[in-house]
mmCIF file of the N, C-alpha and C atoms, coordinates in Angstrom:
data_MODEL
# 
_entry.id   MODEL 
# 
loop_
_atom_site.group_PDB 
_atom_site.id 
_atom_site.type_symbol 
_atom_site.label_atom_id 
_atom_site.label_alt_id 
_atom_site.label_comp_id 
_atom_site.label_asym_id 
_atom_site.label_entity_id 
_atom_site.label_seq_id 
_atom_site.pdbx_PDB_ins_code 
_atom_site.Cartn_x 
_atom_site.Cartn_y 
_atom_site.Cartn_z 
_atom_site.occupancy 
_atom_site.B_iso_or_equiv 
_atom_site.pdbx_formal_charge 
_atom_site.auth_seq_id 
_atom_site.auth_comp_id 
_atom_site.auth_asym_id 
_atom_site.auth_atom_id 
_atom_site.pdbx_PDB_model_num 
ATOM 1   N N  . MET A 1 1  ? 73.463 112.290 125.407 1.00 0.00 ? 1  MET A N  1 
ATOM 2   C CA . MET A 1 1  ? 74.159 110.871 125.614 1.00 0.00 ? 1  MET A CA 1 
ATOM 3   C C  . MET A 1 1  ? 75.382 111.229 124.788 1.00 0.00 ? 1  MET A C  1 
ATOM 4   N N  . ALA A 1 2  ? 76.358 110.440 125.243 1.00 0.00 ? 2  ALA A N  1 
ATOM 5   C CA . ALA A 1 2  ? 77.756 110.392 124.405 1.00 0.00 ? 2  ALA A CA 1 
ATOM 6   C C  . ALA A 1 2  ? 77.622 108.993 123.229 1.00 0.00 ? 2  ALA A C  1 
ATOM 7   N N  . TYR A 1 3  ? 77.896 109.503 121.909 1.00 0.00 ? 3  TYR A N  1 
ATOM 8   C CA . TYR A 1 3  ? 78.186 107.907 120.976 1.00 0.00 ? 3  TYR A CA 1 
ATOM 9   C C  . TYR A 1 3  ? 79.304 107.185 121.474 1.00 0.00 ? 3  TYR A C  1 
ATOM 10  N N  . LYS A 1 4  ? 78.645 105.848 120.793 1.00 0.00 ? 4  LYS A N  1 
ATOM 11  C CA . LYS A 1 4  ? 79.655 104.906 121.043 1.00 0.00 ? 4  LYS A CA 1 
ATOM 12  C C  . LYS A 1 4  ? 79.437 104.187 119.842 1.00 0.00 ? 4  LYS A C  1 
ATOM 13  N N  . ILE A 1 5  ? 81.116 103.230 119.030 1.00 0.00 ? 5  ILE A N  1 
ATOM 14  C CA . ILE A 1 5  ? 81.316 102.811 118.212 1.00 0.00 ? 5  ILE A CA 1 
ATOM 15  C C  . ILE A 1 5  ? 80.934 101.515 118.418 1.00 0.00 ? 5  ILE A C  1 
ATOM 16  N N  . SER A 1 6  ? 79.979 100.427 117.572 1.00 0.00 ? 6  SER A N  1 
ATOM 17  C CA . SER A 1 6  ? 79.708 98.900  117.655 1.00 0.00 ? 6  SER A CA 1 
ATOM 18  C C  . SER A 1 6  ? 80.501 98.438  116.764 1.00 0.00 ? 6  SER A C  1 
ATOM 19  N N  . ASP A 1 7  ? 80.833 96.862  117.557 1.00 0.00 ? 7  ASP A N  1 
ATOM 20  C CA . ASP A 1 7  ? 81.523 96.303  117.016 1.00 0.00 ? 7  ASP A CA 1 
ATOM 21  C C  . ASP A 1 7  ? 81.108 96.469  115.455 1.00 0.00 ? 7  ASP A C  1 
ATOM 22  N N  . ASP A 1 8  ? 80.818 96.922  114.831 1.00 0.00 ? 8  ASP A N  1 
ATOM 23  C CA . ASP A 1 8  ? 80.935 97.214  112.879 1.00 0.00 ? 8  ASP A CA 1 
ATOM 24  C C  . ASP A 1 8  ? 81.792 97.631  112.833 1.00 0.00 ? 8  ASP A C  1 
ATOM 25  N N  . CYS A 1 9  ? 82.423 98.625  113.499 1.00 0.00 ? 9  CYS A N  1 
ATOM 26  C CA . CYS A 1 9  ? 83.522 99.097  112.771 1.00 0.00 ? 9  CYS A CA 1 
ATOM 27  C C  . CYS A 1 9  ? 84.291 98.277  111.953 1.00 0.00 ? 9  CYS A C  1 
ATOM 28  N N  . ILE A 1 10 ? 84.760 98.891  110.630 1.00 0.00 ? 10 ILE A N  1 
ATOM 29  C CA . ILE A 1 10 ? 85.375 98.726  110.118 1.00 0.00 ? 10 ILE A CA 1 
ATOM 30  C C  . ILE A 1 10 ? 87.123 99.063  109.731 1.00 0.00 ? 10 ILE A C  1 
ATOM 31  N N  . MET A 1 11 ? 87.198 100.123 110.888 1.00 0.00 ? 11 MET A N  1 
ATOM 32  C CA . MET A 1 11 ? 88.626 100.852 111.004 1.00 0.00 ? 11 MET A CA 1 
ATOM 33  C C  . MET A 1 11 ? 89.090 101.681 109.653 1.00 0.00 ? 11 MET A C  1 
ATOM 34  N N  . CYS A 1 12 ? 87.758 102.198 108.898 1.00 0.00 ? 12 CYS A N  1 
ATOM 35  C CA . CYS A 1 12 ? 88.245 103.023 108.006 1.00 0.00 ? 12 CYS A CA 1 
ATOM 36  C C  . CYS A 1 12 ? 88.770 104.269 108.393 1.00 0.00 ? 12 CYS A C  1 
ATOM 37  N N  . GLY A 1 13 ? 88.193 104.762 109.675 1.00 0.00 ? 13 GLY A N  1 
ATOM 38  C CA . GLY A 1 13 ? 89.179 106.405 110.191 1.00 0.00 ? 13 GLY A CA 1 
ATOM 39  C C  . GLY A 1 13 ? 88.512 107.639 109.581 1.00 0.00 ? 13 GLY A C  1 
ATOM 40  N N  . ALA A 1 14 ? 87.056 107.214 109.063 1.00 0.00 ? 14 ALA A N  1 
ATOM 41  C CA . ALA A 1 14 ? 86.049 108.547 108.638 1.00 0.00 ? 14 ALA A CA 1 
ATOM 42  C C  . ALA A 1 14 ? 85.873 109.111 110.076 1.00 0.00 ? 14 ALA A C  1 
ATOM 43  N N  . CYS A 1 15 ? 85.515 107.974 110.930 1.00 0.00 ? 15 CYS A N  1 
ATOM 44  C CA . CYS A 1 15 ? 84.915 109.408 111.842 1.00 0.00 ? 15 CYS A CA 1 
ATOM 45  C C  . CYS A 1 15 ? 85.733 109.635 112.635 1.00 0.00 ? 15 CYS A C  1 
ATOM 46  N N  . GLU A 1 16 ? 86.992 109.280 112.860 1.00 0.00 ? 16 GLU A N  1 
ATOM 47  C CA . GLU A 1 16 ? 87.371 109.803 113.740 1.00 0.00 ? 16 GLU A CA 1 
ATOM 48  C C  . GLU A 1 16 ? 88.461 111.443 112.725 1.00 0.00 ? 16 GLU A C  1 
ATOM 49  N N  . ASN A 1 17 ? 88.020 111.402 111.842 1.00 0.00 ? 17 ASN A N  1 
ATOM 50  C CA . ASN A 1 17 ? 88.397 113.105 110.891 1.00 0.00 ? 17 ASN A CA 1 
ATOM 51  C C  . ASN A 1 17 ? 87.646 113.842 111.021 1.00 0.00 ? 17 ASN A C  1 
ATOM 52  N N  . GLU A 1 18 ? 86.246 113.696 111.107 1.00 0.00 ? 18 GLU A N  1 
ATOM 53  C CA . GLU A 1 18 ? 84.746 114.442 111.238 1.00 0.00 ? 18 GLU A CA 1 
ATOM 54  C C  . GLU A 1 18 ? 84.756 114.610 112.543 1.00 0.00 ? 18 GLU A C  1 
ATOM 55  N N  . CYS A 1 19 ? 85.333 113.859 113.442 1.00 0.00 ? 19 CYS A N  1 
ATOM 56  C CA . CYS A 1 19 ? 85.087 114.297 115.339 1.00 0.00 ? 19 CYS A CA 1 
ATOM 57  C C  . CYS A 1 19 ? 85.530 116.078 115.384 1.00 0.00 ? 19 CYS A C  1 
ATOM 58  N N  . PRO A 1 20 ? 84.978 117.296 115.739 1.00 0.00 ? 20 PRO A N  1 
ATOM 59  C CA . PRO A 1 20 ? 85.256 118.429 115.579 1.00 0.00 ? 20 PRO A CA 1 
ATOM 60  C C  . PRO A 1 20 ? 85.967 118.660 117.098 1.00 0.00 ? 20 PRO A C  1 
ATOM 61  N N  . VAL A 1 21 ? 85.577 117.165 117.932 1.00 0.00 ? 21 VAL A N  1 
ATOM 62  C CA . VAL A 1 21 ? 86.643 117.132 119.175 1.00 0.00 ? 21 VAL A CA 1 
ATOM 63  C C  . VAL A 1 21 ? 87.688 116.749 119.506 1.00 0.00 ? 21 VAL A C  1 
ATOM 64  N N  . SER A 1 22 ? 88.048 115.538 118.779 1.00 0.00 ? 22 SER A N  1 
ATOM 65  C CA . SER A 1 22 ? 88.548 114.782 118.834 1.00 0.00 ? 22 SER A CA 1 
ATOM 66  C C  . SER A 1 22 ? 88.732 114.116 119.661 1.00 0.00 ? 22 SER A C  1 
ATOM 67  N N  . ALA A 1 23 ? 86.977 113.468 120.066 1.00 0.00 ? 23 ALA A N  1 
ATOM 68  C CA . ALA A 1 23 ? 87.097 112.250 120.892 1.00 0.00 ? 23 ALA A CA 1 
ATOM 69  C C  . ALA A 1 23 ? 87.152 110.442 120.668 1.00 0.00 ? 23 ALA A C  1 
ATOM 70  N N  . ILE A 1 24 ? 87.629 110.640 118.865 1.00 0.00 ? 24 ILE A N  1 
ATOM 71  C CA . ILE A 1 24 ? 87.731 109.170 118.506 1.00 0.00 ? 24 ILE A CA 1 
ATOM 72  C C  . ILE A 1 24 ? 89.023 109.407 118.155 1.00 0.00 ? 24 ILE A C  1 
ATOM 73  N N  . SER A 1 25 ? 89.505 107.825 118.721 1.00 0.00 ? 25 SER A N  1 
ATOM 74  C CA . SER A 1 25 ? 90.612 107.275 118.219 1.00 0.00 ? 25 SER A CA 1 
ATOM 75  C C  . SER A 1 25 ? 90.601 105.975 118.043 1.00 0.00 ? 25 SER A C  1 
ATOM 76  N N  . ALA A 1 26 ? 92.039 105.376 117.903 1.00 0.00 ? 26 ALA A N  1 
ATOM 77  C CA . ALA A 1 26 ? 91.717 104.149 117.321 1.00 0.00 ? 26 ALA A CA 1 
ATOM 78  C C  . ALA A 1 26 ? 91.692 103.136 118.712 1.00 0.00 ? 26 ALA A C  1 
ATOM 79  N N  . GLY A 1 27 ? 90.910 102.188 118.623 1.00 0.00 ? 27 GLY A N  1 
ATOM 80  C CA . GLY A 1 27 ? 91.166 101.144 119.614 1.00 0.00 ? 27 GLY A CA 1 
ATOM 81  C C  . GLY A 1 27 ? 91.364 99.967  119.357 1.00 0.00 ? 27 GLY A C  1 
ATOM 82  N N  . ASP A 1 28 ? 91.449 98.939  119.658 1.00 0.00 ? 28 ASP A N  1 
ATOM 83  C CA . ASP A 1 28 ? 91.758 97.324  119.804 1.00 0.00 ? 28 ASP A CA 1 
ATOM 84  C C  . ASP A 1 28 ? 90.488 96.778  118.801 1.00 0.00 ? 28 ASP A C  1 
ATOM 85  N N  . GLY A 1 29 ? 91.255 96.974  117.395 1.00 0.00 ? 29 GLY A N  1 
ATOM 86  C CA . GLY A 1 29 ? 89.923 96.390  116.710 1.00 0.00 ? 29 GLY A CA 1 
ATOM 87  C C  . GLY A 1 29 ? 88.702 97.543  116.089 1.00 0.00 ? 29 GLY A C  1 
ATOM 88  N N  . LYS A 1 30 ? 88.588 98.394  116.904 1.00 0.00 ? 30 LYS A N  1 
ATOM 89  C CA . LYS A 1 30 ? 87.677 99.748  115.895 1.00 0.00 ? 30 LYS A CA 1 
ATOM 90  C C  . LYS A 1 30 ? 88.224 101.095 116.940 1.00 0.00 ? 30 LYS A C  1 
ATOM 91  N N  . TYR A 1 31 ? 87.328 101.704 116.360 1.00 0.00 ? 31 TYR A N  1 
ATOM 92  C CA . TYR A 1 31 ? 87.474 103.004 117.020 1.00 0.00 ? 31 TYR A CA 1 
ATOM 93  C C  . TYR A 1 31 ? 86.819 103.360 118.441 1.00 0.00 ? 31 TYR A C  1 
ATOM 94  N N  . VAL A 1 32 ? 87.296 103.946 119.482 1.00 0.00 ? 32 VAL A N  1 
ATOM 95  C CA . VAL A 1 32 ? 86.162 104.224 120.279 1.00 0.00 ? 32 VAL A CA 1 
ATOM 96  C C  . VAL A 1 32 ? 86.176 105.986 120.652 1.00 0.00 ? 32 VAL A C  1 
ATOM 97  N N  . ILE A 1 33 ? 84.729 106.047 121.591 1.00 0.00 ? 33 ILE A N  1 
ATOM 98  C CA . ILE A 1 33 ? 85.277 107.801 121.368 1.00 0.00 ? 33 ILE A CA 1 
ATOM 99  C C  . ILE A 1 33 ? 85.026 107.526 122.774 1.00 0.00 ? 33 ILE A C  1 
ATOM 100 N N  . ASP A 1 34 ? 85.723 108.883 123.375 1.00 0.00 ? 34 ASP A N  1 
ATOM 101 C CA . ASP A 1 34 ? 85.687 109.177 124.999 1.00 0.00 ? 34 ASP A CA 1 
ATOM 102 C C  . ASP A 1 34 ? 84.932 110.126 125.488 1.00 0.00 ? 34 ASP A C  1 
ATOM 103 N N  . PRO A 1 35 ? 83.596 109.470 126.132 1.00 0.00 ? 35 PRO A N  1 
ATOM 104 C CA . PRO A 1 35 ? 82.440 109.693 126.067 1.00 0.00 ? 35 PRO A CA 1 
ATOM 105 C C  . PRO A 1 35 ? 82.650 111.037 126.854 1.00 0.00 ? 35 PRO A C  1 
ATOM 106 N N  . GLU A 1 36 ? 83.651 111.366 127.939 1.00 0.00 ? 36 GLU A N  1 
ATOM 107 C CA . GLU A 1 36 ? 83.868 112.708 128.034 1.00 0.00 ? 36 GLU A CA 1 
ATOM 108 C C  . GLU A 1 36 ? 83.691 113.738 127.040 1.00 0.00 ? 36 GLU A C  1 
ATOM 109 N N  . THR A 1 37 ? 84.739 113.703 125.950 1.00 0.00 ? 37 THR A N  1 
ATOM 110 C CA . THR A 1 37 ? 84.421 114.211 125.139 1.00 0.00 ? 37 THR A CA 1 
ATOM 111 C C  . THR A 1 37 ? 83.702 114.460 124.320 1.00 0.00 ? 37 THR A C  1 
ATOM 112 N N  . CYS A 1 38 ? 83.175 113.988 124.166 1.00 0.00 ? 38 CYS A N  1 
ATOM 113 C CA . CYS A 1 38 ? 82.004 113.701 122.717 1.00 0.00 ? 38 CYS A CA 1 
ATOM 114 C C  . CYS A 1 38 ? 80.710 115.677 123.532 1.00 0.00 ? 38 CYS A C  1 
ATOM 115 N N  . VAL A 1 39 ? 80.613 115.416 121.974 1.00 0.00 ? 39 VAL A N  1 
ATOM 116 C CA . VAL A 1 39 ? 79.723 116.261 122.242 1.00 0.00 ? 39 VAL A CA 1 
ATOM 117 C C  . VAL A 1 39 ? 77.947 116.244 121.567 1.00 0.00 ? 39 VAL A C  1 
ATOM 118 N N  . GLU A 1 40 ? 78.393 114.916 121.181 1.00 0.00 ? 40 GLU A N  1 
ATOM 119 C CA . GLU A 1 40 ? 77.243 114.285 120.417 1.00 0.00 ? 40 GLU A CA 1 
ATOM 120 C C  . GLU A 1 40 ? 76.509 114.961 119.824 1.00 0.00 ? 40 GLU A C  1 
ATOM 121 N N  . CYS A 1 41 ? 76.846 115.179 118.656 1.00 0.00 ? 41 CYS A N  1 
ATOM 122 C CA . CYS A 1 41 ? 76.770 116.027 117.235 1.00 0.00 ? 41 CYS A CA 1 
ATOM 123 C C  . CYS A 1 41 ? 76.453 115.475 116.144 1.00 0.00 ? 41 CYS A C  1 
ATOM 124 N N  . GLY A 1 42 ? 77.016 114.359 116.181 1.00 0.00 ? 42 GLY A N  1 
ATOM 125 C CA . GLY A 1 42 ? 76.603 113.034 115.010 1.00 0.00 ? 42 GLY A CA 1 
ATOM 126 C C  . GLY A 1 42 ? 77.587 113.020 113.669 1.00 0.00 ? 42 GLY A C  1 
ATOM 127 N N  . ALA A 1 43 ? 78.386 113.980 114.385 1.00 0.00 ? 43 ALA A N  1 
ATOM 128 C CA . ALA A 1 43 ? 79.120 114.068 112.943 1.00 0.00 ? 43 ALA A CA 1 
ATOM 129 C C  . ALA A 1 43 ? 79.506 112.691 112.378 1.00 0.00 ? 43 ALA A C  1 
ATOM 130 N N  . CYS A 1 44 ? 79.599 111.584 113.366 1.00 0.00 ? 44 CYS A N  1 
ATOM 131 C CA . CYS A 1 44 ? 80.713 110.525 113.262 1.00 0.00 ? 44 CYS A CA 1 
ATOM 132 C C  . CYS A 1 44 ? 79.551 109.437 112.363 1.00 0.00 ? 44 CYS A C  1 
ATOM 133 N N  . ALA A 1 45 ? 78.450 109.098 112.906 1.00 0.00 ? 45 ALA A N  1 
ATOM 134 C CA . ALA A 1 45 ? 77.337 109.478 112.875 1.00 0.00 ? 45 ALA A CA 1 
ATOM 135 C C  . ALA A 1 45 ? 77.420 109.198 110.919 1.00 0.00 ? 45 ALA A C  1 
ATOM 136 N N  . GLY A 1 46 ? 77.174 109.798 110.932 1.00 0.00 ? 46 GLY A N  1 
ATOM 137 C CA . GLY A 1 46 ? 76.801 110.593 109.413 1.00 0.00 ? 46 GLY A CA 1 
ATOM 138 C C  . GLY A 1 46 ? 77.883 110.570 107.923 1.00 0.00 ? 46 GLY A C  1 
ATOM 139 N N  . VAL A 1 47 ? 78.952 110.131 108.739 1.00 0.00 ? 47 VAL A N  1 
ATOM 140 C CA . VAL A 1 47 ? 80.406 109.703 107.887 1.00 0.00 ? 47 VAL A CA 1 
ATOM 141 C C  . VAL A 1 47 ? 80.233 108.158 108.046 1.00 0.00 ? 47 VAL A C  1 
ATOM 142 N N  . CYS A 1 48 ? 79.621 107.560 108.620 1.00 0.00 ? 48 CYS A N  1 
ATOM 143 C CA . CYS A 1 48 ? 80.039 106.181 109.010 1.00 0.00 ? 48 CYS A CA 1 
ATOM 144 C C  . CYS A 1 48 ? 79.599 104.808 107.637 1.00 0.00 ? 48 CYS A C  1 
ATOM 145 N N  . PRO A 1 49 ? 80.606 104.575 107.242 1.00 0.00 ? 49 PRO A N  1 
ATOM 146 C CA . PRO A 1 49 ? 79.875 104.003 106.124 1.00 0.00 ? 49 PRO A CA 1 
ATOM 147 C C  . PRO A 1 49 ? 79.010 102.356 106.718 1.00 0.00 ? 49 PRO A C  1 
ATOM 148 N N  . VAL A 1 50 ? 78.862 102.161 108.066 1.00 0.00 ? 50 VAL A N  1 
ATOM 149 C CA . VAL A 1 50 ? 78.241 100.707 108.174 1.00 0.00 ? 50 VAL A CA 1 
ATOM 150 C C  . VAL A 1 50 ? 77.604 100.867 109.121 1.00 0.00 ? 50 VAL A C  1 
ATOM 151 N N  . ASP A 1 51 ? 77.598 102.519 109.640 1.00 0.00 ? 51 ASP A N  1 
ATOM 152 C CA . ASP A 1 51 ? 76.529 102.918 110.783 1.00 0.00 ? 51 ASP A CA 1 
ATOM 153 C C  . ASP A 1 51 ? 76.917 102.044 112.233 1.00 0.00 ? 51 ASP A C  1 
ATOM 154 N N  . ALA A 1 52 ? 78.671 102.599 112.033 1.00 0.00 ? 52 ALA A N  1 
ATOM 155 C CA . ALA A 1 52 ? 78.604 101.889 113.989 1.00 0.00 ? 52 ALA A CA 1 
ATOM 156 C C  . ALA A 1 52 ? 78.821 103.124 114.851 1.00 0.00 ? 52 ALA A C  1 
ATOM 157 N N  . PRO A 1 53 ? 78.526 104.212 114.465 1.00 0.00 ? 53 PRO A N  1 
ATOM 158 C CA . PRO A 1 53 ? 78.323 105.116 115.566 1.00 0.00 ? 53 PRO A CA 1 
ATOM 159 C C  . PRO A 1 53 ? 77.046 105.277 116.126 1.00 0.00 ? 53 PRO A C  1 
ATOM 160 N N  . LYS A 1 54 ? 76.780 104.841 117.409 1.00 0.00 ? 54 LYS A N  1 
ATOM 161 C CA . LYS A 1 54 ? 75.241 104.878 118.043 1.00 0.00 ? 54 LYS A CA 1 
ATOM 162 C C  . LYS A 1 54 ? 75.429 105.756 118.978 1.00 0.00 ? 54 LYS A C  1 
ATOM 163 N N  . ALA A 1 55 ? 74.236 106.678 119.145 1.00 0.00 ? 55 ALA A N  1 
ATOM 164 C CA . ALA A 1 55 ? 73.847 107.125 120.425 1.00 0.00 ? 55 ALA A CA 1 
ATOM 165 C C  . ALA A 1 55 ? 73.370 106.230 122.019 1.00 0.00 ? 55 ALA A C  1 
ATOM 166 N N  . GLU A 1 56 ? 74.478 106.334 122.221 1.00 0.00 ? 56 GLU A N  1 
ATOM 167 C CA . GLU A 1 56 ? 73.893 105.277 123.765 1.00 0.00 ? 56 GLU A CA 1 
ATOM 168 C C  . GLU A 1 56 ? 72.712 106.129 124.491 1.00 0.00 ? 56 GLU A C  1 
# 
């Protein structure tokens, strides 16, 4: 199941830089993950300072 970024996102950009498949992009007020591109590696969750990316 693809990861999804919660409203806890603080727009720091750490997850976008960590994603190996470039599935993460800046959205309106938070980063978003393209579920079609996400490979469920969890790299984004590992670097997020507020634990915003969650496995759906």
